[in-house]
C-alpha positions as CSV (number, residue, x, y, z in Angstrom):
1,M,123.4,59.5,43.1
2,F,123.6,62.9,41.3
3,I,121.9,64.6,44.3
4,W,124.4,63.2,46.8
5,S,127.2,64.2,44.5
6,A,125.8,67.7,44.2
7,I,125.6,68.0,47.9
8,A,129.2,66.8,48.3
9,H,130.3,69.4,45.7
10,L,128.5,72.2,47.6
11,I,130.1,71.2,50.9
12,A,133.5,71.2,49.2
13,L,132.8,74.6,47.7
14,T,132.1,76.1,51.1
15,S,135.2,74.8,52.6
16,P,138.0,77.4,52.7
17,G,140.9,76.6,50.3
18,P,143.1,78.1,47.6
19,D,140.2,79.1,45.3
20,T,138.5,81.1,48.1
21,A,141.8,82.7,49.0
22,I,142.3,83.8,45.4
23,I,138.9,85.3,45.1
24,I,139.4,87.3,48.4
25,R,142.8,88.4,47.0
26,Q,141.4,89.7,43.7
27,V,138.5,91.4,45.4
28,S,140.6,93.0,48.1
29,L,143.2,94.3,45.6
30,Y,141.2,95.1,42.5
31,G,137.4,95.1,43.3
32,R,134.3,93.0,42.5
33,T,134.7,92.9,38.7
34,E,138.1,91.1,39.0
35,G,136.7,88.8,41.6
36,I,134.0,87.8,39.1
37,K,136.4,87.3,36.4
38,A,138.5,84.9,38.6
39,S,135.3,83.1,39.6
40,V,134.7,82.3,35.9
41,G,138.3,81.1,35.7
42,I,137.8,78.8,38.6
43,G,134.6,77.5,37.0
44,A,136.5,76.8,33.7
45,G,139.1,75.0,35.7
46,I,136.6,72.8,37.4
47,F,134.9,72.0,34.0
48,L,138.4,70.9,32.9
49,H,138.9,68.7,36.0
50,C,135.6,67.1,35.4
51,M,136.3,66.3,31.7
52,L,139.8,64.9,32.7
53,A,138.1,62.7,35.4
54,I,135.5,61.5,32.9
55,S,138.2,60.7,30.3
56,G,140.4,58.8,32.8
57,I,143.3,61.2,32.2
58,S,143.3,62.3,35.9
59,L,143.7,58.7,37.0
60,I,146.8,58.4,34.8
61,I,148.2,61.6,36.2
62,L,147.4,60.7,39.8
63,G,148.8,57.2,39.3
64,N,152.2,58.6,38.3
65,D,154.2,59.8,41.3
66,L,156.3,62.2,39.2
67,Y,153.3,63.8,37.4
68,K,151.5,64.1,40.7
69,F,154.5,65.7,42.2
70,L,155.0,68.1,39.4
71,I,151.4,69.3,39.5
72,T,151.3,69.7,43.3
73,F,154.7,71.4,43.4
74,I,153.9,73.9,40.6
75,G,150.5,74.6,42.2
76,G,152.0,75.3,45.6
77,T,154.7,77.5,44.0
78,Y,152.1,79.5,42.1
79,I,150.0,80.1,45.2
80,L,153.2,81.1,47.2
81,Y,154.1,83.6,44.5
82,L,150.7,85.2,44.6
83,G,151.1,85.5,48.4
84,I,154.4,87.2,48.0
85,V,153.0,89.6,45.3
86,I,150.0,90.6,47.5
87,F,152.4,91.4,50.3
88,Y,154.4,93.8,48.3
89,S,151.3,95.3,46.5
90,E,150.2,98.8,47.2
91,P,147.7,99.1,50.1
92,Q,144.2,99.7,48.8
93,S,142.8,101.2,52.0
94,N,143.4,104.8,50.5
95,L,142.1,103.9,47.0
96,S,138.6,103.9,45.7
97,P,137.5,100.8,43.9
98,K,136.7,102.9,40.9
99,N,140.3,104.0,40.6
100,I,141.9,100.6,41.0
101,K,143.2,99.4,37.6
102,Y,144.4,95.8,37.1
103,S,146.7,95.1,34.1
104,G,146.8,91.3,34.7
105,N,144.2,88.6,33.9
106,S,142.0,87.6,36.7
107,F,140.4,84.8,34.7
108,R,143.9,83.3,34.2
109,V,144.7,83.6,37.9
110,G,141.5,81.7,38.9
111,L,142.0,79.1,36.1
112,I,145.6,78.3,37.0
113,T,144.9,78.2,40.7
114,N,142.1,75.7,40.2
115,I,143.9,73.6,37.6
116,F,146.9,73.0,39.9
117,N,144.8,72.3,43.0
118,I,145.5,68.7,43.7
119,K,142.5,68.6,46.0
120,A,140.3,69.3,43.0
121,F,141.9,66.5,41.2
122,L,141.3,64.1,43.8
123,F,137.7,65.2,44.5
124,F,136.5,65.0,41.0
125,V,138.2,61.8,40.3
126,S,136.5,60.3,43.4
127,L,133.2,61.9,42.4
128,F,133.2,60.7,38.8
129,S,134.3,57.2,39.8
130,I,130.9,56.9,41.4
131,L,129.0,58.8,38.7
132,V,130.7,57.0,35.7
133,E,127.9,54.4,35.4
134,T,125.3,57.2,34.8
135,L,127.3,59.1,32.2
136,Y,125.9,58.5,28.9
137,G,124.5,60.8,26.2
138,I,123.8,64.4,27.3
139,Y,124.8,63.5,30.9
140,Y,128.5,63.3,29.7
141,L,128.5,67.0,29.4
142,L,125.6,67.9,31.7
143,F,127.4,67.0,35.0
144,P,130.6,69.0,34.2
145,I,128.6,72.0,33.2
146,Y,126.6,71.8,36.3
147,F,129.6,71.6,38.6
148,S,131.4,74.4,36.7
149,I,128.4,76.8,36.8
150,T,127.6,76.0,40.4
151,S,131.2,76.8,41.4
152,T,131.2,80.0,39.3
153,L,128.0,81.2,40.9
154,W,129.3,80.4,44.4
155,F,132.5,82.5,43.9
156,I,130.6,85.3,42.3
157,F,128.4,85.4,45.3
158,I,131.5,85.7,47.4
159,S,132.8,88.5,45.3
160,Y,129.5,90.4,45.7
161,F,129.2,89.6,49.5
162,L,132.7,91.1,50.2
163,T,132.0,94.3,48.4
164,F,128.2,94.8,49.1
165,P,127.5,98.4,50.4
166,V,125.7,97.0,53.5
167,F,129.0,95.4,54.7
168,N,131.1,98.5,54.2
169,K,132.3,98.2,57.7
170,Y,133.8,94.9,56.8
171,N,134.6,95.7,53.2
172,V,138.0,94.1,52.4
173,L,138.8,97.0,50.1
174,L,138.8,99.3,53.1
175,N,140.6,97.1,55.6
176,K,144.2,97.9,55.9
177,F,144.9,94.6,57.6
178,I,143.6,92.4,54.7
179,T,146.8,92.5,52.6
180,P,149.2,91.0,55.3
181,I,146.5,88.5,56.4
182,L,145.9,87.3,52.8
183,S,149.6,87.2,52.1
184,F,150.2,85.0,55.2
185,I,147.3,82.6,54.3
186,L,148.4,82.3,50.7
187,C,152.1,81.8,51.6
188,S,151.1,79.3,54.3
189,I,148.9,77.2,51.9
190,G,151.6,77.4,49.1
191,L,154.4,76.3,51.5
192,Y,152.3,73.5,52.9
193,I,151.6,72.2,49.5
194,I,155.2,72.5,48.4
195,L,156.5,70.8,51.6
196,R,153.9,68.0,51.5
197,S,154.6,67.2,47.7
198,L,158.4,67.0,48.5
199,Y,157.7,64.8,51.5
200,E,155.4,62.4,49.6
201,Y,157.6,62.1,46.5
202,F,161.0,61.9,48.2
């Protein structure tokens, strides 16, 4: 059962979503290091999701329409905010990655984005509802740690891939079109989440 769950998790990881968009955002604006920090933040968020799912707290949250609405609405608003920020940020095409300085906290950006990702809530609740019978002893922490580390490594890989010298032609740091494209993607995702949360709640 663990193998099938791991496969499902890997498929979910490779599917484009808010987490991937945030990694591309951090890398395109501030370079590889900040992308790695955001990756660790996403991994920490996934660990938290797993622990909430195991403890049953996620079921309580998702079973309450108001709690579910608030989490979804806050998450959508935060992603929309990031999209607006990236649109008004200074273009990076004329800057060297070595000269880019980031005064924020990429770990926090990745963590918050993942925590308020309702799809992550639903995925891990569904996953651990299947795995719950196998969770005993060390496996109680082993599964969350595995999913967290795997996710972190995947997004670190993306951070390296996007800034690898061989792909300089496609390097997001040197692409003047990446800012408006990422802004549009993030704003679209954020608006969709907000509108869907409003529709489902009201």
